[in-house]
Backbone as CSV, one residue per row, in Angstrom:
resi,resn,N_x,N_y,N_z,CA_x,CA_y,CA_z,C_x,C_y,C_z
1,UNK,-28.157,-8.623,-22.646,-27.312,-9.383,-21.937,-26.393,-8.184,-21.379
2,UNK,-26.169,-8.154,-20.279,-25.306,-7.241,-19.448,-23.689,-7.725,-19.442
3,UNK,-22.680,-6.535,-19.443,-21.492,-7.126,-19.123,-21.123,-7.815,-17.923
4,UNK,-20.140,-8.491,-17.970,-19.528,-9.040,-16.887,-19.433,-8.455,-15.527
5,UNK,-19.106,-7.118,-15.458,-19.100,-6.440,-14.306,-20.303,-6.180,-13.818
6,UNK,-21.211,-5.745,-14.675,-22.691,-5.518,-14.259,-23.354,-6.661,-13.363
7,UNK,-22.915,-7.558,-13.804,-23.575,-9.084,-13.314,-23.062,-9.316,-12.143
8,UNK,-21.733,-9.078,-11.963,-20.901,-9.127,-10.714,-21.554,-8.093,-9.555
9,UNK,-21.785,-6.912,-10.128,-22.330,-6.014,-8.935,-23.769,-6.241,-8.677
10,UNK,-24.375,-6.950,-9.682,-25.814,-7.126,-9.365,-26.042,-8.517,-8.419
11,UNK,-25.036,-9.290,-8.713,-25.025,-10.442,-7.711,-24.635,-9.947,-6.410
12,UNK,-23.759,-9.013,-6.301,-23.369,-8.705,-4.843,-24.174,-7.768,-4.236
13,UNK,-25.069,-7.431,-4.915,-26.050,-6.282,-4.367,-26.691,-6.789,-3.113
14,UNK,-26.999,-8.278,-3.343,-28.027,-8.937,-2.102,-27.093,-9.345,-0.829
15,UNK,-27.600,-8.914,0.139,-26.792,-9.450,1.494,-26.742,-11.046,1.813
16,UNK,-27.892,-11.561,1.240,-27.791,-13.386,1.475,-26.477,-13.690,0.628
17,UNK,-26.366,-13.336,-0.823,-25.529,-13.717,-1.607,-24.060,-13.526,-1.121
18,UNK,-23.818,-11.979,-0.451,-22.684,-11.685,0.061,-22.004,-12.626,1.217
19,UNK,-23.103,-12.871,1.907,-22.995,-14.060,3.008,-22.699,-15.327,2.701
20,UNK,-23.223,-15.745,1.547,-22.778,-17.107,0.855,-21.311,-16.936,0.382
21,UNK,-21.095,-15.882,-0.338,-19.727,-15.763,-0.789,-18.472,-15.892,0.551
22,UNK,-19.121,-15.110,1.254,-18.162,-14.761,2.573,-17.940,-16.472,3.219
23,UNK,-18.877,-17.349,3.212,-18.914,-18.663,3.770,-17.842,-19.369,2.843
24,UNK,-18.046,-19.164,1.516,-17.359,-19.796,0.606,-16.020,-19.475,0.286
25,UNK,-15.693,-18.138,1.200,-14.312,-17.634,0.817,-13.365,-18.491,1.944
26,UNK,-14.069,-19.286,2.957,-13.389,-20.024,3.790,-13.207,-21.404,3.608
27,UNK,-14.140,-21.920,2.839,-14.112,-23.421,2.246,-15.009,-23.835,1.411
28,UNK,-15.160,-25.048,0.563,-16.018,-25.285,0.034,-17.058,-26.135,0.734
29,UNK,-18.219,-25.965,0.287,-19.447,-26.213,1.017,-20.588,-27.046,0.280
30,UNK,-21.408,-27.857,0.631,-22.475,-28.328,-0.002,-23.645,-27.491,-0.177
31,UNK,-24.537,-27.575,-0.668,-25.848,-26.630,-0.827,-26.375,-26.538,0.390
32,UNK,-26.610,-28.044,0.980,-27.163,-27.937,2.353,-26.423,-27.368,3.434
33,UNK,-25.192,-27.430,3.453,-24.385,-26.748,4.490,-24.537,-25.080,4.284
34,UNK,-24.373,-24.813,3.106,-24.657,-23.287,3.027,-25.960,-22.683,3.466
35,UNK,-27.128,-23.665,3.209,-28.462,-23.337,3.373,-28.566,-23.214,4.884
36,UNK,-28.053,-24.043,5.660,-28.364,-24.138,7.084,-28.342,-22.839,7.899
37,UNK,-27.480,-22.002,7.982,-27.742,-20.757,8.916,-28.794,-19.965,8.351
38,UNK,-29.303,-19.900,7.014,-30.355,-19.059,6.602,-31.781,-19.395,6.821
39,UNK,-32.404,-18.454,7.238,-34.034,-18.943,7.558,-34.718,-18.610,6.225
40,UNK,-34.189,-19.533,5.266,-35.047,-19.919,3.840,-35.038,-21.245,3.477
41,UNK,-35.413,-21.636,2.381,-35.787,-22.953,2.010,-34.427,-23.231,1.252
42,UNK,-34.178,-24.557,0.938,-33.231,-24.996,0.391,-33.202,-24.383,-1.212
43,UNK,-34.575,-24.368,-1.700,-34.918,-23.974,-2.980,-34.364,-22.434,-2.922
44,UNK,-34.769,-21.538,-2.120,-34.302,-20.257,-2.194,-32.833,-19.974,-2.333
45,UNK,-32.184,-20.561,-1.445,-30.721,-20.682,-1.500,-30.168,-21.063,-2.666
46,UNK,-30.699,-22.024,-3.351,-30.307,-22.528,-4.630,-30.192,-21.362,-5.633
47,UNK,-31.379,-20.753,-5.540,-31.735,-19.792,-6.439,-30.846,-18.283,-6.321
48,UNK,-30.331,-18.237,-5.017,-29.280,-17.284,-4.978,-28.038,-17.763,-5.677
49,UNK,-27.720,-19.038,-5.232,-26.330,-19.757,-5.805,-26.508,-19.594,-7.444
50,UNK,-27.823,-19.867,-8.047,-27.759,-19.580,-9.470,-27.305,-18.407,-9.923
51,UNK,-27.952,-17.245,-9.164,-27.236,-15.693,-9.765,-25.855,-15.810,-9.404
52,UNK,-25.027,-16.128,-8.472,-23.960,-16.109,-8.072,-23.103,-16.968,-9.184
53,UNK,-23.486,-18.176,-9.649,-23.120,-19.048,-10.463,-23.252,-18.303,-11.832
54,UNK,-24.005,-17.476,-12.488,-24.268,-17.058,-13.707,-23.273,-15.727,-13.668
55,UNK,-23.161,-14.991,-12.535,-21.902,-14.031,-12.514,-20.564,-14.580,-12.569
56,UNK,-20.525,-15.723,-12.446,-19.330,-16.401,-12.593,-18.298,-16.411,-10.802
57,UNK,-19.154,-16.163,-9.607,-18.578,-16.059,-8.629,-18.485,-17.344,-8.107
58,UNK,-19.341,-18.303,-8.412,-19.311,-19.358,-7.729,-19.525,-20.802,-8.868
59,UNK,-18.864,-21.669,-8.635,-19.030,-22.956,-9.350,-19.704,-24.016,-8.625
60,UNK,-20.366,-24.867,-9.265,-21.072,-26.135,-8.313,-20.553,-27.280,-9.214
61,UNK,-20.293,-28.352,-8.378,-19.864,-29.552,-8.879,-20.426,-30.513,-8.243
62,UNK,-20.506,-31.874,-8.534,-21.009,-33.126,-7.963,-19.995,-33.857,-7.165
63,UNK,-19.921,-34.125,-5.952,-18.919,-34.958,-5.224,-19.852,-36.076,-4.547
64,UNK,-19.948,-37.132,-5.282,-20.881,-38.407,-4.937,-22.161,-37.912,-5.179
65,UNK,-22.877,-37.975,-3.844,-24.309,-37.379,-3.949,-24.377,-35.961,-3.397
66,UNK,-23.331,-35.399,-3.178,-23.434,-33.911,-2.799,-23.179,-33.002,-3.748
67,UNK,-23.852,-31.839,-4.005,-23.572,-30.717,-4.789,-22.873,-29.657,-4.185
68,UNK,-21.529,-29.576,-4.371,-20.589,-28.842,-3.652,-20.257,-27.312,-4.395
69,UNK,-20.101,-26.346,-3.648,-19.903,-24.987,-4.327,-18.724,-24.472,-3.819
70,UNK,-17.909,-23.850,-4.715,-16.613,-22.935,-4.284,-16.777,-21.878,-4.953
71,UNK,-16.115,-20.954,-4.607,-15.743,-19.485,-4.619,-14.814,-19.445,-5.901
72,UNK,-15.302,-18.772,-6.928,-14.428,-18.343,-8.162,-13.908,-16.629,-7.943
73,UNK,-12.635,-16.644,-7.747,-12.250,-15.505,-7.588,-12.115,-14.376,-8.819
74,UNK,-12.204,-14.882,-9.859,-11.880,-14.011,-11.062,-12.740,-12.747,-11.214
75,UNK,-14.048,-12.873,-10.946,-14.855,-11.731,-10.997,-14.628,-10.844,-9.897
76,UNK,-14.113,-11.107,-8.834,-14.009,-10.155,-7.713,-12.521,-9.427,-7.975
77,UNK,-11.740,-10.033,-8.765,-10.286,-9.406,-9.040,-10.741,-8.294,-9.998
78,UNK,-11.661,-8.677,-11.222,-12.330,-7.540,-12.036,-12.737,-6.428,-11.176
79,UNK,-13.749,-6.919,-10.171,-14.074,-5.441,-9.590,-13.096,-4.868,-8.766
80,UNK,-12.048,-5.415,-8.103,-11.012,-4.852,-7.678,-10.218,-3.806,-8.373
81,UNK,-10.057,-4.256,-9.539,-9.242,-3.739,-10.784,-10.223,-2.312,-11.464
82,UNK,-11.336,-2.525,-11.413,-12.296,-1.409,-11.415,-12.301,-0.335,-10.479
83,UNK,-12.171,-0.736,-9.205,-12.325,0.321,-8.009,-10.997,0.574,-7.871
84,UNK,-9.910,0.080,-8.418,-8.543,0.762,-8.031,-8.298,2.230,-8.676
85,UNK,-8.953,2.329,-9.764,-8.769,3.722,-10.334,-9.717,4.811,-9.339
86,UNK,-10.542,4.374,-8.746,-11.092,5.268,-7.830,-10.524,5.299,-6.300
87,UNK,-9.751,4.206,-6.001,-9.050,4.302,-4.765,-7.971,5.083,-4.846
88,UNK,-7.241,5.099,-6.070,-6.245,6.005,-6.241,-6.617,7.410,-6.392
89,UNK,-7.969,7.760,-6.791,-8.320,9.142,-6.903,-8.643,9.367,-5.449
90,UNK,-9.230,8.843,-4.519,-9.490,9.238,-3.238,-8.174,9.309,-2.569
91,UNK,-7.382,8.426,-2.664,-6.031,8.509,-1.901,-5.320,9.889,-2.175
92,UNK,-5.346,10.193,-3.646,-4.770,11.477,-4.069,-5.492,12.540,-3.401
93,UNK,-6.809,12.440,-3.335,-7.643,13.730,-2.952,-7.350,13.890,-1.702
94,UNK,-7.474,12.531,-0.630,-7.269,12.780,0.595,-5.667,13.574,1.140
95,UNK,-4.879,13.015,0.534,-3.377,13.499,0.503,-3.667,14.951,0.321
96,UNK,-4.209,15.486,-0.900,-4.383,16.961,-1.152,-4.950,17.686,0.005
97,UNK,-5.908,17.200,0.449,-6.805,17.567,1.676,-6.013,17.920,2.878
98,UNK,-5.228,16.757,3.199,-4.077,16.809,4.394,-3.259,18.048,4.481
99,UNK,-2.799,18.108,3.006,-1.982,19.234,2.895,-2.690,20.584,2.937
100,UNK,-3.670,20.875,2.720,-4.617,22.137,2.904,-4.878,22.295,4.458
101,UNK,-5.229,21.103,5.025,-5.506,21.304,6.268,-4.291,21.692,7.130
102,UNK,-3.199,21.357,6.861,-2.036,21.422,7.687,-1.515,22.810,7.152
103,UNK,-1.755,23.392,6.036,-1.323,24.758,5.622,-2.155,25.630,6.482
104,UNK,-3.453,25.261,6.611,-4.688,26.358,7.253,-4.394,26.086,8.792
105,UNK,-3.927,24.777,9.418,-3.752,24.695,10.825,-2.610,23.967,11.065
106,UNK,-1.111,24.907,11.016,-0.039,24.010,11.179,0.086,23.727,12.838
107,UNK,0.691,22.676,13.023,0.979,22.244,14.249,1.783,23.475,15.126
108,UNK,1.604,23.716,16.120,2.220,24.839,17.025,3.752,24.689,17.011
109,UNK,4.255,25.537,16.789,5.833,25.816,16.480,6.323,25.104,15.197
110,UNK,5.551,24.963,14.293,6.138,24.438,12.899,5.329,25.307,11.779
111,UNK,6.222,25.516,10.971,5.883,26.485,9.792,4.842,25.369,8.927
112,UNK,4.069,26.235,8.226,2.869,25.555,7.319,3.862,25.128,6.221
113,UNK,3.309,23.903,5.705,3.899,22.981,4.666,3.740,23.933,3.468
114,UNK,4.675,23.842,2.324,4.283,24.912,1.287,3.122,23.813,0.350
115,UNK,2.387,24.544,-0.278,1.102,23.636,-1.031,1.806,23.459,-2.432
116,UNK,1.640,22.152,-2.992,2.139,22.089,-4.506,1.100,22.714,-5.384
117,UNK,1.538,22.901,-6.695,0.656,23.576,-7.567,0.073,22.109,-8.187
118,UNK,-1.324,22.035,-8.481,-1.931,20.810,-9.399,-1.648,21.161,-10.773
119,UNK,-1.055,19.997,-11.358,-1.279,19.898,-12.643,-2.323,19.730,-13.370
120,UNK,-2.567,20.567,-14.568,-4.133,20.521,-15.171,-3.950,19.253,-15.897
């Protein structure tokens, strides 16, 4: 058994599943409505939905004779939390690179900014 984050990334790896999630981010839809724009069988779309459901990204329920699907945001929040550390890293790195570039190539008529010493 893999951890929840790995299941989420595995589910998101497929473009069809990402497209299904994009549609569900706008509204709740039946399996038939979800399948309509895809060039695949209803059974194939249902298999994609099963993967999304196992990852906790989608829930399905019955509404009269319809099977409706809706987006479950919790796993996406967990992905966002995991990515946040890397986002901060890149923001910090790009800020430091901007200072280095400004030091090497200051705008005309302006002195170069002083570089901050990095903490270990």
